[in-house]
N, C-alpha and C positions, 0 to 999 in steps of 0.2 A: 504493499500499500504506499509506504513512504517513498519507495522508488518510483511509483507511478506519479505521486505528487511532485517529486523532484523534476521528473520530465516535463510536467505540465506547467509548473511555475518558475522553474529554475531556482527554487529555494532548497537549500540544504537543511531539511526540517529537523534532523537529529541535532545539528550544531546550534540552530536557532533556538530550539526547545531547551537545550543545555545552557545557553546564554540567559534565557528568561529564568530558568530554575536558579541559576547562580545569582542573578540579580535579586530574586526573592528572598534567598538566604542572606545576602549581604545587607539588603535594606532592612530586613526583619532583625537581624543581628544588631545593627546600629541602633535601631529604635528601641529595642528591648534592653541592649546593653546600656544605653544613655539614661535608661529609667529603671535600672535594676533594682535599686532599693524599693521604688514604688511597686515594681512588678512582684517582688517578694512578699509584699504586705497584702496583696489581694489574693483572690482565690484561684487565680489563673485565667479568670473570664477575660480580663483586659488583654492578656497575651494572646489569647485565642482570637479576640476581635481584631487585634493588630495584625495577626497573620492572615486572617480571612480578608481584611481590607486591602492589605498589601497585595495578596494574591489577585483580587478583583481588579485592582487598578492596573497591574501588570498585564492581566489578560485583556483589559480594555485597550491597553497600548498595543498589544500584539494585534488585536483585531483592526485598529485604526491603521496601523503600518500596512497590514495585509490588503485592506480594501481601499485605502486612500493614498498609499505611498509605498508601493510594493518594492521599489528598488532599494529601500532600506534594508528589507529582508533578503533580497536577491543577492546582496554582497555581505557576507558575514563580517567583514571588517566594519561596515557601516553600523551594524548592530551592536558590536563590541564598542565602537566609538561612541555610540549613543549612550550606552549604559555606563561607560567610564566618565563621560561628561556629566551625566546625571549624578553619579557618585561623588564627583569632585565638588559639584554645586551644592549637593545635599550636606557634605561633610563641612563645607565653608559656611553654610547658613547656620548649621548646628554650633560650630565653634564661635561665630560672632554672636549667637544668641545667649552665650553665657553671660554677656553683659545685659542683665535682665531688662533694665529700663530702656536702653537705647540700641543695644546691639542688633535686635531684629530689623531696625531701620537701616543699619549699614549693610545688611545682606543683599548680595546682588542676585535677586530673584530671577532675573532675565538672562543670566550667564549661559544656561543651557540653550536657550533660543539663539543668542548671539552666536555661539560656537557652532551649533548644529546647522544654522542657516548658511554657513561658510563651508563647512567640510562634508555635510550630507545632504540635508534638504531642509527648507524652512517649514515645510508641512509637518514632517515628523519632529522637527524641533519644537514647533508649537505644542504638540500633544505631549511629547516627552516632558517639556516644561511644566505642562499643566499637571501631569501625573506626579512630578516632582513636588510642586506646590501642595498638591492634595496629601501626598505622603508625610510631608512636614506638618501640615495643618492637623492631619488626622493623629500624628504622634502627640502633638501639643495638647490637643483636646482629650486625648485618651488618658493621658497620665498627669497633666497639670491643670485640671479644672480648678483646683483649690490653691494654686500658686498665686503669688502677689503680682505676677505679670498683668492679669486683668484681661477683660474681654476685648478691650481696645486693640491689644496686640494680636489676639487671635483673628480679629476682624481684618487687621492690615496684612496679615499673612495671607489670607485668601483674596481680599479685595485688591490690595497693592500688587501681590504677586501675580495674579492673573491679568490685571490691567497692564503691568509692565511687559509680561511676556507677550501679549498681543501686539503691542507696539514694536517690541524688538523683532518678532516674527514676520510682521506684514508690512511695516513701514520702512524697515531697514533694507530689504533687498540684498542682492549680491553686488556690492560695489567694491572695487579694488583700490579706491582713493582713500588713504588713511585719514585725510582730514574729515571725511565724510563721517568716520566713525567717532571722531571727536564730538562733532555736532550730534550724533546719535546719543552718545554719553551724556551730553548736556540735556538733551531732550527727555531721556530716560530719568535723569535726576530731577527735572522739574515735574514730570509725571509722578514720580515717587514722592516728592515733596507735596504735591496736590492730594495724593491718596492719603498721606499722613494727616494732613489737615482735616480732611474729611472724616477720617477715623477719630481723631482727636475731639472734634466738635460733636461727633455723634455720641460719644460715650463719656463725656465730661461736662457736668453742669457749671462747675467752677473753672473758668479758663485760666490756666497759668501760662502766660505768654512766653516766659523764659523757657519753660519745658517744652512748649510747642515749637519754639524756635530752634532748640537743640535737636528735637526729633526731625523737624524738617531738613535742617542742616545735614543730619546723618543720612536721611533719605536721599537728598540731593547728591551727596557724596557716593552713595551706592551706584548711581549711574555711571560715573567715571571709574569706579572701582571694577565694575563689571567689563567696561571696555578695556581697561589696562590688563585685566586678567585674560581677556580674550586675545590680546595681542601676544601674551606670553604663551598661552596654551595652545593656540591654533598652530604655530609651526611645530611644537612638540608633538601633537596629536597627528599632524601630517606625516612626520617621520615614523611615529609608533605604529599608526594603523594604515599606512599606505593610502591615505586619502589626500585629496588636492583641493586647496581653497583657491579663491579668485586672486588672492595674493601671489600664489605660485604661477597661475596662468599669466598674469600681468607681468611677472618677471621674465618668463621665457618668450612672451609674445612681443619681442623687440628685436630689431635686426642688429642691435649692438650687443651681441653675446658670442661666445666662443663658437658654438656650433654653426650658428648663422654665418660668422665670418669665414669658417671653413667651407661652408657651402658656396660662398661668393667666390672664394679662391679657386676651388675645384670645379664648380660647375656655375659660372656666372649667368648663363641663360636660364637654368632651373631657379636660380636665386631670384632673378627678376620675375619669372613666371609666378613663383610662389608669392611674392610680395603683391602682384597684380591680382592673383586669385583671392589673396586675403582680403583685398578691398571688396571683392564681390561677396565673399562669404561673410564678412562682417556685417555688410549692409542687409543681406538677406536674413542672417540670424536675427538682427534687431527687428526686421520687418515681421517676424513671426513669433517674437518674444522669447528667443533663446539668448544665452549668454554670448555677448559680442566678443569678449576678451577670450573665451574658451574657443569659439569659432576661429578667431584670428590665430590663435596658437596652433590649432590644427592645420590651418592652411599653411603657415610658415614651414611647417615640418612634414607635410604629406609626401613630398617628393625627395626627402633628404637621403633616401637610399641611392639616388642617382649619382651621389658623390663617388660610388665605387667605381663605376664605369661611365663617366659623363659623356665620352664621345659617341655612345650608342644612342643618344637622345638628341632629336633634331634641334632643339633650342641651343645645344652646346656645340654643334658642328659649325664653328665659325669659319672654318677653312674651306668648307664645301665638300669635305671627304666624308662619305657615309659608309661605314663598315658593313651596313646591312646589304649593300649592293652585291658583295661577294659571299653572302650567307644564304643558306636556304630559309624559306619562311618559318619552318619549325624551330630552327636554331635562333632566328631573331626573336620569335615569340618567348622562347625560354630565357633569353638575355633580357628582354624587357620586363618580363614578369619578376625577375630577380629584384627589381628595385623596391618592391613592397617588402620582400624578405629582409634585404639588406637594411632597409629603413627601419623595420622593427628592431633589428640587432642594434642599430645605432642609437635609437630611442632608448633602449634598455641600458646601453652603455652610458648614456648621458642622464639616466634616471628621468626621462620625460614622463608626464602623467599618463595614466592608463587610457584616458580619453584621447589623448594625442596618438598613443600607440594604436588604439582601435581604429582611428581615422586613417592612419598609414596604411593598415591592412584592408581597410573596408571602402576606400574611396573609388576603386575600380569595380568592387563587387565581383561578380562573375560574368562580367561583359567580355565579349569577344574582342580581340584586337583587330579591328576591321581592316586596316591597311595591309596586315600581313595575311589575313584570311582571304581577302580578294586577290592577293598576289598568289597564293597558293592554288586558289581556285582556277587561275588561268591555266595551270598545268594539270588540271584534273578533269577527267571526263565525267560527266554526270554531276549529281549533287555531292557536295562535300559537307560532312557534319561539322558542327562547330567544336566538337570535342578535340582537345589538343590546341585550340587556338583561343581559349578563354583564360581569363585571370582566375586564380584559385579561390578568391573570396577571402573572407566571408562577405555577404552582403551587408549594406550599412545596417547597423542596430540601433542608431541614434538619429535624431533629426539633424544634428550637425554634420554627421557623416554623410547623410543624404544631400544636404545643401552642398557639402564639399564635392560630392560626385558630380553634380549638376553643373556647378560653377567651374570645376576644373575642366571639364570637357568644352563647356561653352567658352571659356576664355581662350582656349587653343583654336577652337573652330572660328570664333569671331576674329581673332588676330590674323588667322590664315586667309579669311575672306576679305576683311577690310571694307566691306560693302555695307553701309548702314541700313540701306533698304532691305537687305536680306536678313538683318539681324533677328527679327522676331521669328522668322521661319526657321533659322539656324537653331535657336534655342528651342523652339517647339519640337523640331525633329529630334534633337538630343533627349529631350524629356520622353518623347513618345517611344524612342528606342529602348530607353531604360524601363519604362512601364511594360513594354512588350516582353522584356526579358525578366520581368517581376523583381526588379532590383530593390524595391521598396516594401516588399512583403514581410521583412523582419524588423521594421521600425514602424512607429506609430504616426508617421507623417500623413496629413490629409490631402486630398485633391485640392482643397481650398488654399492650403498652405503652399502646395506646388505651384498653383496659379500665382500667388503672391511672389514666390521666389522667381518665376519667370519674368514677371513684370519688373521686379527689382533689378535683375540682371540687365534688362534692356535700358532702364534708366540710368543704372551705373555705367554701362557701356557707352551710352550717348554723352555722359558727362566726361568720361575719360577721353573720348575722341571728339570732343568739342572743337569747333573752329576758332582760330585766333586771327586777329587783324593782321593783315600782311605788313610787315615792316618795310619801309621805303629803303631801297638799295642805295643809300647815301651815307657816306662817311663824314662824320663831324670832327672838325679839328679842335674845338674847344676855344677858338679865337672868337671874340666878339666884334 
């Protein structure tokens, strides 16, 4: 049964269940251990309640991830990263709450949302943060009802924690500019301070403005504390769990790095082709709501494997010598196909993100190499099957890989044609061919999005090939 589920959903159920069971024991142990004295004094009912509530919350998290954000479950490292992030946030809240009167207001309740939105998903980050807040709120209520902390703090844990995590999850977005996160920290601080004020006024008849001011100041500081911790933990989690944040994509999505310099030196034609394709891919990604910086990084490195044998690719044949003229079509196909395999090896050597590695392998899918197929067909009587003249795949498994597939072929064809009047037909034909070969069957791109991509490519092409005013053929001397 588990094997069948694995095949249907690409989820390793045994490992995922083990992660959730481990999380159940860890969170339960922290909650019970932190309140061990109170737990010993009761009849064990509160311990049972704590265990049952923790289990229900984790089951609800599992259901949410499965039905609303399945990619979190399909990669085990994402699930592990989610629970470690929750655990770090939970322990941090617990430690800060030791300062009974003000500590809970310093707690970075939105930290899980901040980190998860960068390294995994904002959707799963939102619900994981909600479960975290509920776990801590439940622990506080279960064993500390008679504590001096008071109802106000319990209300703030729920009200302030939920409001902060909503803002962190859905207003933040995936931005790679560090200054934006400073602004986010300030916004979260203001929101936390407002929640503190609401909590204080609701549960106090006698308003002590000095106490309110201290609580609001602590709450405001929690926003910046959360962002600072995010900057510290995200790079650590990237290395630890092999996940990639937008900061890493922005770091590699630049022509001023070692690998791109090598590509320029060894294959200048491919380098310039990659930069142009990146322009198309980035525009298309933004048009359909995908990460522009991830798309640009994928486009920069999609043909990096051509560094191994640059002269076998037309854009690098600057001297006019084409080694394929003396090769059989089958040998040429094998040589061309190597650039994806070599590209993957280079990407692994330079520790490029998994998304970029996938794009390198997927941007040609299983399409035939048309030029060499037609060349071989000239020497063949009757029909010639496509077998042996196609890329090995896999087909695109993400929207960004699908965009890259269309833009890569379109850029080459449009550059070769140079005729603006035929641009729309060229792009239409490229997309139609790939649809005929079912290249988009493994990703969730829609026909509407494909139409948007086509129109964006045309618009971008017209912008790149715009006309300029002809400069007069007169040399100015500088004398008046």
